[in-house]
C-alpha positions as CSV (number, residue, x, y, z in Angstrom):
1,X,27.5,-23.5,16.7
2,X,30.4,-21.1,16.6
3,X,32.4,-20.2,13.5
4,X,35.3,-17.9,12.8
5,X,33.9,-16.5,9.6
6,X,30.4,-15.9,8.2
7,X,28.7,-19.1,9.2
8,X,26.5,-21.3,7.1
9,X,22.9,-21.5,8.3
10,X,22.1,-24.6,10.4
11,X,18.9,-26.0,11.7
12,X,18.4,-25.1,15.3
13,X,18.0,-27.7,17.9
14,X,14.7,-27.7,19.7
15,X,14.9,-26.3,23.2
16,X,13.1,-27.3,26.3
17,X,12.6,-23.7,27.5
18,X,8.8,-23.1,27.8
19,X,8.5,-19.9,29.8
20,X,10.5,-16.6,30.1
21,X,11.2,-17.4,33.8
22,X,13.7,-20.0,32.6
23,X,16.0,-17.4,31.2
24,X,16.8,-15.8,34.6
25,X,15.4,-12.4,33.5
26,X,14.8,-9.7,36.1
27,X,11.5,-9.6,37.8
28,X,10.8,-6.1,36.3
29,X,11.2,-7.5,32.8
30,X,9.0,-10.4,33.6
31,X,6.4,-8.1,35.0
32,X,6.5,-6.1,31.7
33,X,6.1,-9.3,29.7
34,X,3.2,-10.3,31.9
35,X,1.5,-6.9,31.2
36,X,1.8,-7.7,27.5
37,X,0.3,-11.2,28.0
38,X,3.5,-13.0,27.0
39,X,4.2,-16.3,28.7
40,X,6.0,-18.6,26.3
41,X,8.9,-17.6,24.1
42,X,8.9,-18.2,20.3
43,X,11.6,-20.5,18.9
44,X,13.9,-17.6,17.9
45,X,13.5,-16.1,21.3
46,X,14.2,-19.4,23.1
47,X,17.5,-19.8,21.2
48,X,18.7,-16.2,20.9
49,X,18.1,-14.9,24.4
50,X,20.5,-17.3,26.3
51,X,23.2,-16.7,23.7
52,X,22.8,-12.9,23.8
53,X,22.9,-13.0,27.6
54,X,26.3,-14.6,27.4
55,X,27.6,-11.6,25.4
56,X,28.3,-13.5,22.2
57,X,27.8,-12.1,18.7
58,X,24.7,-13.5,17.0
59,X,23.6,-14.0,13.4
60,X,19.9,-14.8,13.7
61,X,17.5,-15.8,11.0
62,X,13.8,-16.4,11.4
63,X,10.7,-15.8,9.4
64,X,9.1,-12.4,9.7
65,X,6.6,-12.1,12.6
66,X,8.3,-14.7,14.8
67,X,9.4,-12.3,17.5
68,X,13.0,-11.4,16.6
69,X,12.7,-8.0,18.3
70,X,12.1,-9.5,21.7
71,X,14.9,-12.0,20.9
72,X,17.5,-9.2,21.1
73,X,15.7,-6.5,23.1
74,X,15.0,-8.6,26.3
75,X,18.6,-9.8,26.9
76,X,20.0,-6.3,26.1
77,X,17.7,-4.8,28.7
78,X,18.8,-7.5,31.2
79,X,22.5,-6.8,30.5
80,X,22.0,-3.0,31.0
81,X,20.1,-3.2,34.2
82,X,23.2,-3.1,36.5
83,X,24.0,0.3,34.9
84,X,20.4,1.7,35.2
85,X,20.0,4.7,37.5
86,X,17.5,7.4,38.3
87,X,20.0,10.3,38.1
88,X,18.9,13.4,36.1
89,X,22.4,14.0,34.8
90,X,22.8,13.2,31.1
91,X,26.3,12.0,31.8
92,X,24.8,9.1,33.8
93,X,22.8,7.9,30.8
94,X,25.2,7.4,27.8
95,X,24.1,5.4,24.8
96,X,25.1,1.8,25.6
97,X,22.9,-0.1,23.1
98,X,22.4,1.0,19.5
99,X,19.7,-0.6,17.3
100,X,19.7,0.2,13.6
101,X,16.8,-0.4,11.3
102,X,16.3,0.3,7.6
103,X,12.9,2.1,7.7
104,X,11.1,4.6,9.9
105,X,8.2,2.3,10.5
106,X,10.4,-0.5,11.7
107,X,12.4,1.9,13.9
108,X,9.2,3.2,15.5
109,X,8.0,-0.4,16.1
110,X,11.3,-1.6,17.7
111,X,11.3,1.4,20.0
112,X,7.7,0.8,21.0
113,X,8.6,-2.8,22.0
114,X,11.8,-1.7,23.9
115,X,9.8,1.0,25.8
116,X,7.2,-1.6,26.8
117,X,9.8,-4.1,27.9
118,X,11.8,-1.6,30.0
119,X,8.9,0.4,31.4
120,X,9.4,-0.8,35.0
121,X,13.1,-0.1,34.9
122,X,15.2,3.2,35.1
123,X,16.6,2.6,31.6
124,X,15.9,5.4,29.1
125,X,15.2,4.8,25.4
126,X,14.3,6.9,22.4
127,X,14.1,6.7,18.6
128,X,15.4,8.9,15.8
129,X,14.4,8.7,12.2
130,X,14.0,11.1,9.2
131,X,10.9,12.8,7.9
132,X,10.1,14.6,11.2
133,X,11.5,17.6,13.1
134,X,15.0,17.0,14.6
135,X,14.6,19.3,17.6
136,X,12.5,17.0,19.8
137,X,14.9,14.1,19.0
138,X,17.9,16.3,19.9
139,X,16.4,17.3,23.2
140,X,15.7,13.6,24.1
141,X,19.3,12.7,23.1
142,X,20.9,15.5,25.2
143,X,18.9,14.4,28.2
144,X,20.6,11.0,27.9
145,X,19.4,7.6,26.8
146,X,20.9,4.1,27.3
147,X,19.0,2.5,24.4
148,X,18.9,4.3,21.0
149,X,16.8,3.0,18.1
150,X,17.6,4.8,14.8
151,X,17.7,4.8,11.0
152,X,21.3,5.3,9.7
153,X,20.8,8.6,7.9
154,X,19.1,10.5,10.7
155,X,21.6,9.1,13.2
156,X,24.5,10.5,11.2
157,X,22.6,13.9,11.1
158,X,22.6,13.9,14.9
159,X,26.2,12.8,15.0
160,X,27.1,15.8,12.8
161,X,25.2,18.1,15.1
162,X,27.1,16.6,18.1
163,X,23.8,15.7,19.7
164,X,24.9,12.1,20.4
165,X,28.0,10.4,21.4
166,X,28.5,6.7,20.4
167,X,31.9,6.1,22.1
168,X,30.3,4.1,25.0
169,X,28.1,1.7,22.9
170,X,28.5,-1.8,24.1
171,X,25.9,-3.5,22.0
172,X,25.0,-3.0,18.3
173,X,21.9,-4.5,16.6
174,X,21.5,-4.6,12.8
175,X,17.8,-5.4,12.3
176,X,16.7,-6.4,8.8
177,X,20.3,-6.0,7.6
178,X,19.6,-7.4,4.2
179,X,17.1,-4.5,3.6
180,X,19.8,-2.0,4.7
181,X,22.0,-3.3,1.9
182,X,19.2,-3.2,-0.6
183,X,18.5,0.4,0.3
184,X,22.2,1.4,-0.1
185,X,23.0,1.9,3.6
186,X,26.3,0.2,3.6
187,X,28.4,3.4,3.4
188,X,26.4,4.9,6.3
189,X,26.8,1.7,8.3
190,X,30.5,1.8,7.8
191,X,30.7,5.4,9.0
192,X,28.6,4.6,12.1
193,X,30.6,1.4,13.0
194,X,33.8,3.5,12.8
195,X,32.4,5.6,15.6
196,X,31.8,2.6,17.9
197,X,34.2,0.9,20.2
198,X,36.0,-2.1,18.7
199,X,35.1,-4.2,21.8
200,X,31.4,-4.6,21.5
201,X,28.7,-7.2,21.0
202,X,27.1,-7.2,17.6
203,X,23.8,-8.9,16.7
204,X,22.6,-9.3,13.1
205,X,19.0,-10.3,12.6
206,X,17.2,-10.8,9.3
207,X,14.5,-12.9,7.7
208,X,16.8,-13.9,4.8
209,X,20.5,-14.9,4.5
210,X,21.9,-13.8,1.2
211,X,25.6,-14.0,0.2
212,X,25.9,-10.3,0.8
213,X,24.6,-10.7,4.4
214,X,27.2,-13.4,5.0
215,X,30.0,-11.1,3.8
216,X,28.6,-8.4,6.0
217,X,28.7,-10.7,9.0
218,X,32.2,-11.7,8.3
219,X,33.2,-8.0,8.5
220,X,31.3,-6.9,11.5
221,X,30.8,-10.0,13.7
222,X,33.4,-11.9,15.7
223,X,32.9,-15.6,15.9
224,X,29.2,-15.3,15.6
225,X,26.7,-17.9,16.7
226,X,24.3,-18.7,13.9
227,X,20.7,-19.2,15.1
228,X,18.2,-20.3,12.5
229,X,14.8,-21.6,13.5
230,X,13.5,-22.3,10.0
231,X,15.0,-23.2,6.6
232,X,16.8,-20.1,5.2
233,X,14.6,-17.8,3.1
234,X,11.5,-20.0,3.7
235,X,8.0,-18.8,4.1
236,X,5.4,-19.4,6.8
237,X,3.6,-22.7,6.4
238,X,0.5,-21.0,7.9
239,X,0.2,-18.7,4.9
240,X,-1.8,-19.9,1.9
241,X,0.0,-18.7,-1.2
242,X,-1.7,-18.3,-4.6
243,X,-0.9,-16.6,-7.9
244,X,-3.6,-15.3,-10.3
245,X,-3.0,-14.7,-14.0
246,X,-4.7,-11.7,-15.5
247,X,-4.2,-9.8,-18.7
248,X,-2.3,-6.5,-18.8
249,X,-4.6,-3.6,-17.9
250,X,-6.9,-5.8,-15.7
251,X,-4.9,-5.8,-12.5
252,X,-6.8,-3.1,-10.8
253,X,-10.1,-4.8,-11.5
254,X,-8.6,-8.1,-10.2
255,X,-7.7,-6.5,-6.8
256,X,-11.2,-5.1,-6.5
257,X,-12.7,-8.5,-7.4
258,X,-10.5,-10.2,-4.7
259,X,-11.4,-7.8,-2.0
260,X,-15.1,-7.9,-2.8
261,X,-15.0,-11.7,-3.1
262,X,-13.5,-12.0,0.3
263,X,-16.2,-9.7,1.8
264,X,-18.9,-11.9,0.1
265,X,-17.3,-15.0,1.7
266,X,-17.5,-13.4,5.1
267,X,-13.8,-12.8,5.3
268,X,-12.1,-9.6,6.4
269,X,-11.7,-7.1,3.7
270,X,-8.7,-5.6,5.5
271,X,-5.6,-6.2,3.5
272,X,-2.1,-4.8,2.6
273,X,-1.7,-4.4,-1.2
274,X,2.0,-4.1,-2.3
275,X,2.9,-2.1,-5.4
276,X,6.4,-1.6,-6.9
277,X,6.2,2.2,-7.7
278,X,5.0,5.3,-5.8
279,X,2.9,6.5,-8.6
280,X,1.3,3.1,-9.1
281,X,0.6,3.1,-5.3
282,X,-1.3,6.3,-5.4
283,X,-3.2,5.4,-8.6
284,X,-4.4,2.1,-7.2
285,X,-5.5,3.7,-3.9
286,X,-7.6,6.2,-5.8
287,X,-9.1,3.4,-7.9
288,X,-10.1,1.4,-4.9
289,X,-11.7,4.5,-3.4
290,X,-13.8,5.0,-6.5
291,X,-14.9,1.4,-6.2
292,X,-16.2,1.9,-2.7
293,X,-13.3,0.4,-0.8
294,X,-11.7,2.5,2.0
295,X,-8.1,2.7,0.9
296,X,-5.0,4.8,1.6
297,X,-1.5,4.9,0.1
298,X,1.8,4.8,2.0
299,X,5.1,5.3,0.2
300,X,8.4,7.2,0.5
301,X,7.0,10.5,-0.9
302,X,4.5,10.8,2.0
303,X,5.6,12.8,5.0
304,X,6.3,10.8,8.2
305,X,3.2,12.4,9.8
306,X,1.0,11.3,6.9
307,X,2.5,7.8,7.0
308,X,1.9,7.4,10.8
309,X,-1.6,8.7,10.5
310,X,-2.3,6.2,7.7
311,X,-0.9,3.4,9.7
312,X,-3.0,4.4,12.8
313,X,-6.1,4.5,10.6
314,X,-5.3,1.0,9.2
315,X,-4.6,-0.4,12.6
316,X,-7.9,1.0,14.0
317,X,-9.9,-0.5,11.1
318,X,-11.1,2.7,9.5
319,X,-9.0,1.9,6.4
320,X,-9.6,-1.5,4.7
321,X,-6.9,-1.6,2.1
322,X,-3.4,-0.2,2.8
323,X,-1.7,0.2,-0.6
324,X,2.1,0.4,0.0
325,X,5.4,0.2,-1.6
326,X,8.2,-1.9,-0.1
327,X,8.8,0.8,2.5
328,X,6.1,-0.9,4.5
329,X,7.2,-4.5,3.8
330,X,9.5,-4.3,6.8
331,X,8.4,-3.4,10.3
332,X,4.7,-3.4,10.0
333,X,3.5,-5.4,13.0
334,X,-0.3,-5.6,12.7
335,X,-1.8,-8.5,14.7
336,X,-4.2,-10.8,12.9
337,X,-3.5,-9.4,9.4
338,X,-5.7,-11.7,7.3
339,X,-4.4,-11.0,3.8
340,X,-1.6,-9.6,1.7
341,X,-2.0,-9.0,-2.1
342,X,1.0,-8.5,-4.4
343,X,-0.4,-6.1,-7.1
344,X,3.0,-6.2,-8.6
345,X,5.4,-9.1,-8.4
346,X,8.4,-7.8,-6.5
347,X,11.6,-7.3,-8.4
348,X,13.6,-8.9,-5.5
349,X,12.7,-12.4,-4.5
350,X,13.7,-11.6,-0.9
351,X,11.1,-8.8,-0.8
352,X,8.4,-11.4,-1.5
353,X,9.3,-13.2,1.7
354,X,9.1,-10.0,3.7
355,X,5.8,-8.9,2.0
356,X,3.9,-12.1,2.8
357,X,5.5,-12.1,6.2
358,X,3.0,-9.3,7.1
359,X,0.3,-12.0,7.4
360,X,0.3,-15.3,9.4
361,X,2.2,-13.8,12.3
362,X,2.6,-15.4,15.7
363,X,1.1,-18.7,14.6
364,X,-2.0,-17.2,12.9
365,X,-3.1,-18.2,9.4
366,X,-3.3,-15.8,6.4
367,X,-3.5,-15.5,2.7
368,X,-0.8,-14.2,0.4
369,X,-2.2,-13.6,-3.1
370,X,-0.2,-12.4,-6.1
371,X,-1.3,-11.1,-9.5
372,X,0.9,-11.6,-12.5
373,X,0.8,-10.8,-16.2
374,X,1.9,-13.5,-18.7
375,X,5.1,-12.6,-20.5
376,X,6.1,-9.9,-17.9
377,X,6.4,-11.7,-14.6
378,X,7.4,-15.3,-15.3
379,X,11.0,-14.7,-14.6
380,X,10.3,-12.9,-11.3
381,X,8.0,-15.7,-10.2
382,X,10.7,-18.2,-11.1
383,X,13.2,-16.4,-9.0
384,X,10.8,-16.4,-6.0
385,X,10.1,-20.1,-6.3
386,X,13.9,-20.8,-6.4
387,X,14.5,-18.8,-3.3
388,X,11.7,-20.3,-1.2
389,X,12.3,-23.7,-2.7
390,X,8.7,-24.4,-3.5
391,X,6.2,-23.8,-6.3
392,X,3.4,-21.3,-5.7
393,X,0.0,-22.7,-6.8
394,X,-1.6,-21.0,-9.8
395,X,-5.3,-20.3,-9.2
396,X,-8.2,-19.0,-11.2
397,X,-10.3,-15.9,-10.4
398,X,-13.8,-17.3,-10.2
399,X,-16.4,-15.0,-11.7
400,X,-13.8,-12.4,-12.7
401,X,-15.3,-10.1,-15.4
402,X,-12.8,-7.3,-16.0
403,X,-14.4,-5.8,-19.1
404,X,-18.0,-6.3,-18.0
405,X,-18.8,-8.4,-21.1
406,X,-20.4,-11.1,-19.1
407,X,-22.6,-8.6,-17.3
408,X,-23.7,-7.1,-20.6
409,X,-24.5,-10.6,-21.9
410,X,-26.6,-11.4,-18.9
411,X,-28.4,-8.1,-19.2
412,X,-29.1,-8.8,-22.9
413,X,-30.4,-12.2,-22.1
414,X,-32.7,-10.8,-19.5
415,X,-34.0,-8.1,-21.8
416,X,-34.6,-10.7,-24.5
417,X,-36.5,-12.9,-22.1
418,X,-38.6,-10.0,-20.9
419,X,-39.4,-9.1,-24.5
420,X,-40.5,-12.6,-25.3
421,X,-42.7,-12.7,-22.2
422,X,-44.3,-9.4,-23.2
423,X,-45.0,-10.6,-26.7
424,X,-46.4,-13.8,-25.4
425,X,-48.7,-11.9,-23.1
426,X,-49.7,-9.6,-25.9
427,X,-50.7,-12.4,-28.3
428,X,-52.8,-14.0,-25.6
429,X,-54.5,-10.8,-24.8
430,X,-55.3,-10.1,-28.5
431,X,-57.0,-13.5,-28.8
432,X,-59.2,-12.7,-25.7
433,X,-59.9,-9.1,-26.6
434,X,-62.9,-8.4,-29.0
435,X,-61.9,-7.2,-32.5
436,X,-62.2,-3.5,-33.2
437,X,-64.7,-2.3,-35.8
438,X,-63.3,-1.1,-39.1
439,X,-64.6,2.4,-39.6
440,X,-62.7,3.0,-42.9
441,X,-65.7,2.2,-45.0
442,X,-67.8,4.9,-43.2
443,X,-65.3,7.7,-43.9
444,X,-66.6,10.5,-46.2
445,X,-64.6,11.1,-49.4
446,X,-63.1,14.6,-50.1
447,X,-65.3,16.9,-52.1
448,X,-64.0,20.2,-53.7
449,X,-65.6,23.5,-52.6
450,X,-68.2,25.2,-54.8
451,X,-67.0,28.7,-53.8
452,X,-65.7,30.5,-57.0
453,X,-63.0,32.4,-54.9
454,X,-61.0,29.2,-54.6
455,X,-61.2,28.6,-58.4
456,X,-59.9,32.1,-59.6
457,X,-56.3,32.4,-60.9
458,X,-53.6,34.2,-58.8
459,X,-53.6,38.0,-59.2
460,X,-50.8,40.1,-57.6
461,X,-51.7,42.9,-55.2
462,X,-51.0,46.6,-56.2
463,X,-48.4,47.0,-53.4
464,X,-46.4,44.0,-54.7
465,X,-46.6,45.3,-58.2
466,X,-45.2,48.7,-57.0
467,X,-42.3,47.1,-55.1
468,X,-41.4,45.0,-58.1
469,X,-41.4,48.1,-60.4
470,X,-39.1,50.0,-57.9
471,X,-36.7,47.1,-57.8
472,X,-36.6,47.0,-61.6
473,X,-35.8,50.7,-61.7
474,X,-32.9,50.3,-59.3
475,X,-31.5,47.4,-61.2
476,X,-31.7,49.4,-64.5
477,X,-29.9,52.4,-62.9
478,X,-27.1,50.3,-61.7
479,X,-26.8,48.7,-65.1
480,X,-26.4,52.1,-66.8
481,X,-23.8,53.2,-64.3
482,X,-25.8,55.9,-62.7
483,X,-26.4,56.4,-59.1
484,X,-29.5,54.8,-57.9
485,X,-32.2,57.2,-56.6
486,X,-31.9,57.7,-52.9
487,X,-34.7,56.3,-50.8
488,X,-35.9,58.4,-47.9
489,X,-34.5,57.1,-44.5
490,X,-36.0,58.0,-41.2
491,X,-33.8,60.1,-38.9
492,X,-33.1,58.9,-35.4
493,X,-35.2,61.5,-33.6
494,X,-36.8,63.9,-35.9
495,X,-38.2,61.7,-38.6
496,X,-37.7,62.4,-42.3
497,X,-36.3,65.9,-42.8
498,X,-38.6,68.3,-44.6
499,X,-37.6,69.8,-48.0
500,X,-36.8,73.5,-47.9
């Protein structure tokens, strides 16, 4: 439906479109989709692509992992194809489509999808984000690109360096717009939009529709079409959610227990563990490493190179547990992610939706497990349940022994049983073993020696008598105040000097 202001979300009408051929997309785009193995559009794609092709503004909402990127990238490529050319002149390749994302990882993912969809065309695309050298990005921009994917801060850096001109942008995409507002990008967004032509198509996509997003839509979008394929702020029904209560100080042990329990059950140990703070992220990753779990941390203090290397290791399977702050909650597209663990309950209820959206993607199933401390996290859990309009089941950690007390009791019981068995065997052996003879009666009694030497009283030797006499003389001299007689002392080399 079409509205003049920020529209209220409405349930989308099921569409009869079953293949991408039905949209009238160019054969080069369909070939790229076939290379990726895509044949049937997702619900958000089925409803968004025809509307975007008509040039209308769109406010789209869908659960994370349902294919929003293709929902706006494919029709944008289709609309830009008439202006595609193979000229080497940068002037023939101005920026015509601008896609803004809140995080570096999401920007890189969106660009990767755009590049794959447009690989058989003459359209150029690139991505710019912070944390890496600007020079290669500047070179790519000055060679000319039609599709630019960017984070707001780095894009403004290039604008200030006059490396990019946005005066010919025809289409603007705000991907994960709610996260942009959470991260304080609104002033940067306003500066960027002021550089764009007033006559343009604006697409706003997000997994959640908050009141702030609706106000943003009323400012930037003109008569937008609202497309919503699921209830607003809902979670994927394919994701099993559970909350485990633990005492404060036992959360690290609980994560280790969950990961090892999944491995014992034959499930994949690979998992994303979300933490609220950077220092807590690094601390948990080190703890998991000490417990024998291949883990790595990813957060805002890591360089972009480190973050990309960590993600590559996680995607390749060399890292089992990716411990991340919410910087990774948006834009991580890892197929068949089996599990997400919330080590910390997120402060924002919307972040919970995005976190657990990392699993159960593209119709697959997954587990979203959360750990909470009584007295600390009840209010946060209540806010989450109000947002998703469902209660999250409370579960018990079977066999969880955070302090090791149960293991010590088991070891004590085993030692006691072994001791009783040894005593039982000892008593049986003593009954079967012949008794030892008592030799005490045959022992000889002590008899004193008949030698008279041992019977004489103690007599001091002459030397000891002389030493005692000399000591008495010295003591007497000191008592009388006179100087004690000097004792001869051997010289170092020549011995005692002779008297002259």
